[in-house]
N, C-alpha and C positions, 0 to 999 in steps of 0.2 A: 504494500500500500504506500503510495507516494503522497506526501503531505506538502502542501504549498508553504513555502517559507513566508513568515509574517515579519516584515521589517520592524525592528524595535521590540520584538517579542521578549527576548532575553532581558533587555533593559527594563521593560515594564514589569516582568516577573520579579526581578531583583529588587525593584523599588517598592513592591507591595509589602505592607505590614503583615499580610497573611502568609507570605511566602517564606519557606524555610530553605536556606541556601546550603547548609552542611548537615543534612539529616542524620548522618551516621553518628554525629556528636551528641545527638539527643537520645540515643539508644538507652533505655532504662530510665530516662529522665523526662518523659513526656508529661507526666503529671506536674513536674516542676515547671515546665514550660507553660502549661495551662493554669498553674497556681491553684489547683484544686485536686480533689480525689475522685472526680467524676469518671464514669466509664468512658473508654475510648473506642470509637467506632471508626473504621477506615473504609474508604472506597478505592478499590484498585482499578485503574482505568476509568477515571471519572469524566473523561471527555470535557465538555464545555461547562460542566459544573452545576447544571440546573438541579440535579438530584441532591447533591450534598449541601448546597446552599439552602435549599428549602428544608432539608432535614435539620440543619443547624438552627434555622429560624424557628422551626416548630418545637425543637427540643433543647432549650438552653442548658438543661441539666446534663447534657451529654456532650463530650468533646469529639469533634469530627476532624479527620485528616484525609484529605483527598490526594490521591497519587495518580500522576499522569506522566507518560513517557515522553511526550512530544511538546516542546515549547510552543509550537504553532497552535496547539490545541489548548494547552494550559493557560495561555494568555487570555483566551476567551473567558475562562473561569475567573481569572484575576480581574478582568474588566467588570464582571458581574458583582464583585465584592464592593464596588464603590458605594452602594447603598446599604451594605450589610453593617449593622451596628453591634453585633454580638462579639464575644471574646472567645467563643468556643469552636473556632475554625482555623485550620492551617492547611496549606497547600504545598505539595512537594513535586518537583520534576525528578523522576527517577524510574529505573527499570524495576519491574516487579520481582525479578530474580534476586534482587539485593535486599529483599524485605527483612530477612533475618539479621542483616547488618544494621537495620534502622530501628527494629523493635526487639526488645528483650523477651525472654520467655514469660508467658502469661500477661503480657503488657496490654494486649488488645482484647476487647470484649466482643466485638462483632466485625465481620468482614463482609462488605457488599461487593458483589461482582455483577455489574450491569452491562449487558449487551457486549460482552467481551469478544475480541477478535476470534472467529471460529477456526482459523488455521485449517482449512478444509483438507489439505493434503495429509495423507496418513503419516508421512515421514516427519511432519511438524506437530504431531499429536502432543508431544511433551511440552510444547509451548503454550498449549491451551491452559487458561487460568484455572480450569477445573480438573486438570489432569492429576493423577496420583502423585506425580512429582511436586506439583504446587500444593496439593493437600497436605503433603508432608511438611512443607514450609509453614503452612497455616497452623498445623498441629503444634509447631514449636513456639509460636508467638501468642496463641489464643489462651485466654483464661480457661480454667477447668470447665466452666459452664458456657464457654463461648460458642458462637454460631457463625456459620457462613450462610449468606442469602444470595441466590443467583437468579437473575432474570435474563431471558433471551427470547427472540422470536425464531431462532434457528433450531428447528426440531432435531436435526441430526446432532448438533452440539449438545442439546439438552439430553438426548438419549445417551450420548457418550458420557455426559456428566453423571447421570444416574448410575451407569455401570462403574465409573471410576470411584464414586463414593462407596459403593458396595465393596469393590476390590480393595480399597484403602482401609476398610474396616470401620468406616464412619457409619453413623445411624441417620437415616433419612427421617426427619421429624414430620415433614409434610411436603407435598408437591402438587402442582396442578399444570395441566396443559392449556388452560384458558383462564388466566389470572383475573381478567376483568369481568368474567362471569362466574366467579367463584367467591366463596366466603372469605378468602384470603385477601380480597381486594380492598377491604375496609382500611382506610388510612394509608393506602398505597400512594407513594410519591413517584410520579412518572419522570423518566429521563427524556432528553430530546429525541433519542432514537425510539423510545417507547411511544411517544406521541405520534411520531412519523409513521411507524409501522402499524400501530393500532388504527390510525386513521385510514389506512389502506385495507383494513379488515383482517390483518394478520393476528392470530391468537398469540398471546404472550405466555410463555412457560415460566414457572417460578418454583424454586425449591428452597427448603431450609434444612440444614444438616448440622449435626454435632458429632463429637468424637466418641469412640467406643469405650473410652476409659472413665466415663462419668460414674 
């Protein structure tokens, strides 16, 4: 996937009060950064930030950290923070593969994966954010009662994710192949992609899972 370069994106991100420049130095210290003991929820691959900003606005008692790999995308989320008045949001430009270097064991209470890149070729399966390889990473940073929540309109990716959760020994708490017409839709915050795909009539799949060792 090629992304258009956005002039001044890096500078805009650096200047933002919500942007973290050296995330690895915060490992094990995120509650110090937020200056409270509130739960920490992260979104991996947050895109343009609609979901995480709305979640942070709705839930001031929870600290949110948005992670995005590309500056050209992250800058759009940064621009959205101009009218955000809360203290419970931070944004990071980083690769998800480095997540264990940024968060200490049991430091995260929930992980959101929304409309992740499907990496459709079989040889790229390990790059999918719901692969057993990534589930192992999440296992290391999640609190004992932590959860992952995954949404997508890609049925093949969703079926793959269900298989990976079982293979990794996690427990599927609930799932649906049609979120917007299910009981799980109450309180659902839509992403930009979710609005786009659901407007086309695409059903949205969603699952929640936790680890086997609870």
